C-alpha positions as CSV (number, residue, x, y, z in Angstrom):
1,M,176.2,-100.4,-87.4
2,S,176.0,-100.3,-91.2
3,L,176.8,-103.1,-93.2
4,E,179.5,-101.4,-95.4
5,L,180.9,-100.1,-91.7
6,F,181.3,-103.6,-90.8
7,N,183.2,-104.7,-94.0
8,Q,185.3,-102.2,-93.3
9,L,186.0,-103.4,-89.7
10,E,186.2,-107.0,-90.9
11,Q,189.0,-105.9,-94.0
12,K,191.2,-103.8,-91.3
13,V,190.6,-107.0,-89.0
14,T,191.8,-109.2,-91.5
15,D,194.8,-107.1,-92.9
16,T,195.6,-106.6,-89.9
17,V,196.0,-110.7,-88.8
18,D,197.6,-110.9,-92.1
19,A,200.5,-109.0,-90.9
20,L,200.9,-109.9,-87.6
21,E,201.2,-113.3,-89.6
22,M,203.7,-112.2,-92.1
23,M,205.6,-110.1,-89.0
24,K,205.7,-113.8,-87.0
25,L,207.4,-115.7,-90.1
26,E,209.7,-113.2,-90.7
27,N,210.5,-112.9,-87.0
28,E,211.5,-116.5,-86.8
29,E,213.6,-116.1,-89.8
30,L,215.6,-113.8,-88.6
31,R,216.0,-115.8,-85.5
32,D,217.5,-118.8,-87.1
33,E,219.6,-116.7,-88.9
34,N,220.3,-114.9,-85.6
35,A,221.3,-118.2,-83.8
36,K,223.6,-119.4,-87.0
37,L,225.4,-116.3,-87.1
38,K,226.3,-116.7,-83.4
39,Q,227.2,-120.2,-84.4
40,E,229.6,-118.9,-87.1
41,R,230.6,-116.2,-84.7
42,E,231.7,-118.6,-81.8
43,E,233.3,-120.7,-84.5
44,W,235.8,-117.9,-85.6
45,E,236.0,-117.0,-82.0
46,R,237.8,-120.5,-81.3
47,R,239.3,-120.3,-84.5
48,L,241.1,-117.1,-83.4
49,N,241.7,-117.9,-80.0
50,S,243.4,-120.6,-81.6
51,L,245.4,-119.1,-83.0
52,L,246.4,-116.3,-80.9
53,S,247.6,-118.7,-78.4
54,K,250.1,-120.4,-80.9
55,F,251.6,-117.1,-81.3
56,E,251.3,-117.1,-77.1
57,T,253.5,-120.3,-77.3
58,S,255.8,-119.1,-80.1
59,D,256.5,-116.1,-78.4
60,T,257.9,-117.1,-75.1
61,P,261.6,-117.9,-75.5
62,S,262.6,-121.1,-74.6
63,T,264.6,-122.7,-71.5
64,T,267.0,-125.0,-73.5
65,S,269.0,-122.8,-75.6
């Protein structure tokens, strides 16, 4: 294998490793963002269920008139 081919191969391997590291970092950022969004969704869901239960409570006719 000529030195030129070896250098090209080495550069491709280096570029691939760098790209993989960038993808790992991006993946970690996306996982963190996903976790935050899930937490926000759960909070909205909790608040919405609380409001819905208040409506259900106000919709039931009272037995004392």
